[in-house]
N, C-alpha and C positions, 0 to 999 in steps of 0.2 A: 436694361439699356444703360450705357454709360451716361453720367450726368453731363448736360451741356455746361460749358465753362461759365461760371458766374451766375447761373440761373437756378441752382438748387435742384432738388429731386422732383420730377414731374409726378403729380398725383394721378394723372389720367393714364389710360393704356397707351402703349406706343402705337404709332401709326403703322399700318402694313407698309413695308418698304418695297418699292418698286425697283427691281434691279435695272440699271441703265449702263450703257457702255460709254466710255469717255474717249475722245480722240483729240489730239492737239489741234488747235485752230489752224486754218490754212495760212499760207504765207501772206504777208501784208500786201495790199493792192497798191501799185504805184499811185502817187498823188494825182496825176493827171487823169488816170482811169477812174480813180475814186471820185474825183470831181464830177466826171460825166455821169457816174452811177448815182451820185447824190442828186444831181439835177433831174435825172429820169425819175428817181424815187419821189422827189418833190412834186413833179408834174402828175405822177400816178396818184399821189396822195390827194392832190387838189381835185382830180377827177372823181376819186372815190368819195370825197366829202360832199361834192355837189350832187352825186348820184344818191348818196345816203340822205341828203336833205330832201330831195324830191320824193323819196320813198317813205319819209318819216310819217306821213299821214295814215299809213295802213294800220288796221286794227283787227284783232281776232274776235271770236265770240265764244261763249261757253254757256251751256244751258244746264240748269240744276235739275234735280229729279223730284218732281212734285209728289207730296204725300208721304215722303220718307220720314223716319224718326230724325230728330236733330243730330243725334250722334253719327248718323251716316249721311248727312247732307254733303253735297258737293262743296269742295273747298273754294273760297273766293279767288277769282283770277282777274288779273289786270287786262283791260282792253285799251290801254293807252298807246300801244304800238312801240316801235323801236325807240330806244332812249336817245337823248341828245348826246353829242360827243363830248361836251364840256358842261360841268355843273359843279357847284360847291358840294363838299363832302361832309362838312361838319353838321349841317342840317340833316343830311341823310343818316348819319350815325345817331343823332338825337332821336330821330323818328323810329329807328329799328331797335335800339337797345332795350326798350321796355318789353319787346317781344321775345328777347333772347334769354335763355336760362342756362345755368350750370346744372349738370346731372351727376349725382354721386350714386354709384352702384357698388355691388359686392367686389368687383374686380378692378375698380378704379373710378375715374371720372371723365367726363367729356362735356359736350355742349348740346343744346337743342333749341327749338323755337316753337312758340305756340302757332297752331294752324287753324283754329276755329274758336268760336265763342263758348264752347261747352267743355273746355279743359283738356283738349288733345294737344300733345307735344310731340314733334317729330325729332328723332335723333338717329344715330347709327346703331345697327344691331350689335356691333362688337362692343359698344359702350355698356350695354345692359345684358351682355351674354351671361347665361347660366343664372339668371335671377328673375323673379316675378315682381319685384318691387324696387323702387329707387327713391331718392330724395331729389326734388327739384328746387333750386335756389333761384328766386326771382331777382330782377334787377335792383329792387329796393331792399334786398337782403332777407326777405321772408323765405322760410324753408317749408316746403309742402311735401307731403307723402304722395307718391305716384305709383300707379299700378301699370305694369307692362301688359297691354292688352293684346299685343301681337307683334311679330317681327318677320322679316323676310331676309334670311341670311344670304341668299344668292345676290340680292341687291344691297345688302348691308344697311337696311332701314328698319326702324322699329317705331311704334307709336306708344306713348305713355298717356295715362289718364289721371288728371288731378280733379279734385272736387270742383264742379261748376260754381261760378260766383267767386272764384279766387282772385279775380282781377287780372288774369292773363290777357294780354292784348295780341290778337292774332296778326301775324305778318301777312302782307299781301304777296301773292305769288305771281311772278311774271309768266311769260310764255317762251318756251325754248325757241320757237321760230323767230322771236324778236331779238335774240342774243346774237351779237356779232363780234368777230375778232377785233380787239382794240377797245371794246367797251370798258369804261372805268368800273371797277367793282371794289367792294369792301368785304373783308372776311371778319366776322364777329363771333366771339366765343371766349373760351377760358383756357388758352394755352398755358400749360404748366400750372394750372390752377389759378391763373390770374384772370378773374372774372371780368367781363365787360371790356375785353381787349379788342381794339379795332385796328386792322391793318388794311392798306390799300394797294391796288395794282390794276391790272387789266385782264381781260379774257385773252389768253395767249393762243388758244387753239380750240376748235370744236371737234367733237366726235373722235377724241383720242382714245384708242383702245388700251385699257388697263384691266388688271385682275382685281375685282372687288369682292369682298365678303368671302364666304366659304363655299360658294357654288362651284368653284373650279374653273368656270369659263370666264372669258373676257367680256367686259361691258364697255360701252362708249361713255366718255366723261368729258366735262369741260376741263381744260388746262388753264391754270392761272399762275401769275407770279406774285399775287398777294400772299404775304407770309402766313403760313399755317403750320402749326406744330402740334405735338402730342397734347391733347386736351381740347383742341379745336374740333375734334371729331363730332359730327352731328350738328355743328353750327351752320348758320346760313352764309352763303355768298350772295351779296345783294348788289343791284345796279344803283345808279345815282338817284333814282326815284325811290329807293328803299324797298324795291320789290325783289323777292328771292329768286335768283336764277339757278341756284344749285345748293347742294348739301355737301359741305367740306368733309372729305372722307380719307384721303390718302395722299402721301407725298413720295416723291422720288428722292433718293439720297445716294451719295457716293461712299458713305462710310457707315459703320455700325452705330454711330452716335445718333443717327436719325434726325439731324437738324435740318432746317429749311435751307434749300439752295435755290429757291425761286421757281420750283416746279412742283405744283400741287394740283390735285384733281378733285372735282366736285361732281356729285351725281346730278344730272340735268333735272330741272324743276318739273318738266312734264312727267318724267318717269317717277320722280319722288312723289308727286301728287297722286298719280295713278295707284302706286303701291300703298300710299297712306289711305286713300279712299277705300281700297279693297280690304285693308286690315280693319278699318273702322266698321265697314259693313259686316264683315265676317265675325 
């Protein structure tokens, strides 16, 4: 991959590039018509915000599996309901960063995050492709050996295991049903090897069909304009409460450079959790 200008050589594998078609924008809307459209949009937005506030008290549930080994326990899930539309992000970043790791493997590097108290780390399958071991670098700089306990190439997910008691802080997982278009999100990871990088944006779309992993078929994904680049693979996309809503995986690009153009995709959290739990059990 050609080096992005001024950023050096990425240490991580390039993202899978999603081909997209580009067309010139439509002709400019006359000012009077544009004014009417802006007024209609403002009214619609106000109605949506009021409706969202009334629905904000809804919460989900999740039951664990009693009697199972700790390594196969159900992952913790949030029951806080939909997120508020506005919140500070600096506190969110500080909360999540200790859960996020850099992953170095045979074919490059990427990102990941802790998902439980016994040393399991979730990342993308393409980050640890063709290897059984990797190195996990924690937020405090410690380097830990990790074993790849399983992967699902069709969903581009893999689970690593480090020694229990290593101090990994598991991230809280949200629920896909609570994610809405327009929610503020942060993408956290190691783009171009720059560990602990935080970028912000919104959820741009839900259930966007893209091709993930090596399964050959299309999967639905969250679309976001939060900046993600090579090396962000496997890192979390989180809401303003610091709950993971997706696993950053792929970007769309207009050129061979593979740089961010504001269209990235993340594996939805419900699917990621389900695959991770299956890998850990098996």
